[in-house]
C-alpha positions in Angstrom: 17.5 -45.4 6.5 15.4 -46.1 3.5 12.5 -45.7 5.7 13.7 -42.4 6.7 14.4 -41.3 3.2 11.0 -42.5 2.0 9.1 -40.4 4.9 11.2 -37.4 3.7 10.3 -37.9 0.0 6.6 -38.2 1.0 6.6 -35.0 3.2 8.2 -33.1 0.4 5.8 -34.3 -2.3 2.9 -33.4 -0.1 4.3 -29.9 0.6 5.0 -29.4 -3.2 1.4 -30.6 -4.1 -0.3 -28.2 -1.6 1.9 -25.2 -2.8 0.9 -25.9 -6.3 -2.8 -26.1 -5.3 -2.6 -22.6 -3.4 -0.4 -21.0 -6.2 -3.0 -22.1 -8.8 -5.9 -20.3 -6.8 -3.9 -17.2 -6.0 -4.4 -13.7 -7.5 -8.0 -14.0 -8.6 -9.1 -11.3 -6.3 -7.5 -8.3 -5.4 -6.8 -7.4 -1.9 -7.7 -3.9 -2.7 -11.1 -5.1 -3.4 -11.5 -5.8 0.4 -10.2 -2.3 1.6 -12.4 0.1 3.2 -15.4 -0.2 5.4 -18.1 -2.5 3.8 -20.7 -4.9 5.1 -19.7 -8.4 4.1 -21.7 -10.8 6.4 -23.4 -11.2 9.6 -21.6 -13.6 11.7 -23.6 -16.6 12.9 -24.0 -17.8 16.3 -21.3 -19.8 18.0 -20.3 -21.2 21.2 -16.6 -21.4 22.2 -14.4 -21.5 25.5 -11.8 -18.9 26.4 -8.7 -19.3 28.5 -10.7 -18.8 31.8 -13.0 -21.8 30.6 -15.7 -19.4 30.3 -18.2 -19.8 27.2 -18.0 -17.0 24.8 -20.9 -16.6 22.2 -21.9 -14.3 19.4 -23.8 -12.4 21.9 -20.7 -11.3 23.6 -19.6 -9.4 20.5 -22.9 -7.6 20.0 -22.3 -4.1 21.1 -18.6 -4.2 20.7 -16.2 -3.5 18.0 -14.0 -6.4 17.3 -10.9 -7.7 15.4 -10.5 -11.6 15.0 -7.8 -13.7 13.5 -7.0 -17.3 13.5 -3.9 -19.0 15.2 -2.4 -22.1 16.7 0.1 -21.8 19.6 2.7 -24.2 18.1 2.9 -22.3 14.8 5.9 -20.8 14.2 5.4 -18.9 10.9 2.5 -16.3 10.6 1.1 -16.8 14.2 3.6 -15.1 16.0 3.3 -12.2 13.6 -0.2 -11.9 13.9 -0.1 -12.0 17.7 2.6 -9.4 17.7 0.4 -7.2 15.6 -2.6 -7.9 17.8 -0.8 -6.8 20.7 0.1 -3.6 19.1 -3.6 -3.0 18.2 -4.2 -3.5 22.0 -1.9 -1.3 23.2 -2.8 1.4 20.4 -6.6 1.1 21.1 -7.5 1.1 24.8 -11.2 1.5 24.1 -13.3 -0.7 26.5 -15.6 -0.9 23.6 -13.2 -3.0 21.5 -12.4 -6.9 21.7 -9.9 -9.0 20.1 -10.7 -12.4 19.4 -8.0 -14.9 18.5 -9.5 -18.3 17.6 -7.3 -21.7 17.7 -7.7 -23.9 14.5 -5.9 -26.6 16.5 -8.3 -27.0 19.7 -7.1 -30.5 20.4 -3.7 -29.0 21.6 -4.5 -25.6 22.3 -6.4 -26.0 25.8 -7.3 -23.1 28.0 -4.1 -23.7 30.1 -2.2 -23.5 26.9 -3.9 -20.5 25.5 -3.3 -18.9 29.0 0.5 -19.4 28.6 0.3 -18.1 25.1 -1.6 -15.2 25.9 0.9 -14.0 28.6 3.7 -14.1 26.0 1.8 -11.2 24.1 0.6 -9.4 27.4 -3.0 -9.9 26.5 -5.5 -8.0 28.6 -8.9 -8.9 29.4 -10.1 -7.6 26.1 -8.2 -9.9 24.0 -10.0 -13.4 24.2 -8.2 -16.6 23.1 -10.8 -19.2 22.3 -10.9 -23.0 21.6 -13.6 -25.7 21.4 -14.5 -28.6 19.2 -12.9 -28.8 16.0 -15.9 -29.2 13.8 -17.8 -26.3 15.0 -14.7 -24.0 14.7 -13.9 -24.9 11.2 -17.6 -24.4 10.0 -17.3 -20.9 12.0 -14.2 -20.2 9.9 -15.7 -21.2 6.7 -19.3 -20.4 6.8 -19.1 -17.4 9.3 -16.1 -15.7 8.5 -15.8 -16.9 4.8 -12.3 -17.9 5.2 -10.2 -21.2 4.5 -8.8 -23.6 7.2 -7.5 -27.1 6.6 -6.2 -29.8 9.1 -3.9 -32.2 6.8 -4.7 -35.0 9.0 -8.3 -34.8 7.8 -7.4 -35.6 4.1 -4.3 -36.4 1.9 -5.1 -33.2 -0.1 -6.8 -29.6 0.6 -10.3 -29.2 -0.2 -12.1 -25.8 -1.1 -14.2 -24.4 1.8 -17.8 -24.0 1.4 -17.6 -20.2 1.3 -15.9 -20.3 -2.2 -18.3 -23.0 -3.3 -21.2 -20.5 -2.6 -19.5 -17.7 -4.5 -18.6 -15.6 -1.5 -15.6 -13.3 -1.8 -13.0 -16.1 -2.3 -10.3 -15.0 0.3 -8.6 -18.3 0.0 -7.6 -17.2 -3.5 -5.5 -14.3 -2.2 -1.8 -14.4 -1.5 -0.7 -14.9 2.1 -3.5 -16.8 3.6 -1.8 -19.8 4.4 1.1 -21.2 6.6 4.1 -22.0 4.9 4.6 -25.9 5.0 8.3 -25.4 5.4 8.4 -23.3 8.8 5.0 -24.1 10.8 6.4 -27.0 12.7 9.1 -27.2 15.5 11.9 -29.9 14.3 10.4 -32.6 16.2 7.2 -32.1 14.2 8.9 -31.6 10.9 7.1 -34.6 9.2 3.7 -33.2 10.2 2.0 -31.2 7.6 1.0 -27.8 9.1 -2.5 -26.6 9.6 -3.3 -24.3 6.7 -5.4 -21.1 8.0 -6.1 -17.6 7.1 -3.6 -15.1 8.3 -6.0 -12.1 7.8 -7.3 -9.8 10.6 -11.2 -9.5 10.4 -12.9 -6.3 11.6 -16.6 -6.4 13.0 -18.9 -4.1 14.2 -21.3 -3.8 17.2 -24.0 -5.6 15.3 -21.7 -8.6 14.9 -21.3 -7.9 11.0 -17.9 -8.5 9.3 -16.9 -5.0 7.9 -13.5 -5.5 6.6 -10.4 -8.0 5.8 -6.6 -6.9 6.4 -3.6 -8.6 5.7 -1.3 -9.0 8.6 1.9 -8.7 6.7 1.1 -5.5 5.0 1.7 -2.2 6.3 -0.7 -0.4 4.1 -3.5 -2.8 4.9 -3.0 -2.4 8.5 -3.1 1.3 8.4 -6.3 0.9 6.7 -7.5 -1.2 9.6 -6.4 1.5 12.2 -8.4 4.1 10.2 -11.4 1.8 9.9 -11.3 1.0 13.7 -11.5 4.5 14.7 -14.3 5.2 12.5 -16.5 2.3 14.0 -15.5 3.4 17.5 -16.6 6.6 17.0 -19.9 5.6 15.2 -22.1 4.2 18.1 -24.5 2.9 15.9 -22.2 0.7 13.8 
């Protein structure tokens, strides 16, 4: 029994330490600073695999308007909400010029077959891509391409800052609501495993593969702004 208590105590200390870390770095950037269409970054090239084992690259996004997010299929906290709201976008915007892109931050477990089952839960059509691949290039893409944060707790004993914040980019990992709650991110059988910490923002991109906006998935006003900006980009064929 003592070893069980020790494991629980260690998990509790780790969770408290991570909570303190992210609390310290919150609220330095206002979410309103990111509202409305802007040109933030151009997405770098990448190569990932969709649920049909097809290779998806940056070239597949060129010429399309797109909304991207980051999930993992066994997450029980922010990911189901993100996916439900992405499903709403899919329903409300039937345009063939629009793509929805959900990238797994746990590619080891999220194989194409697992992503297929997950996509079925949310009635994803062919415009909604669920992507997996090798963890290292995915994490580089999140940090250096999307300028968001992601952490695999098995990599290190404590969180580390993403390269985006080190270079002085918009410090989105300092905003509230970007990470998964340590208390709710796993099923009971995995309760001793720390969760993956990852962005819960939607990222809007244009036909030139440029990032045009970041939107909080838990905030209705932010999502209304996303709807408005989506309509603008879909109408503007040059964007």
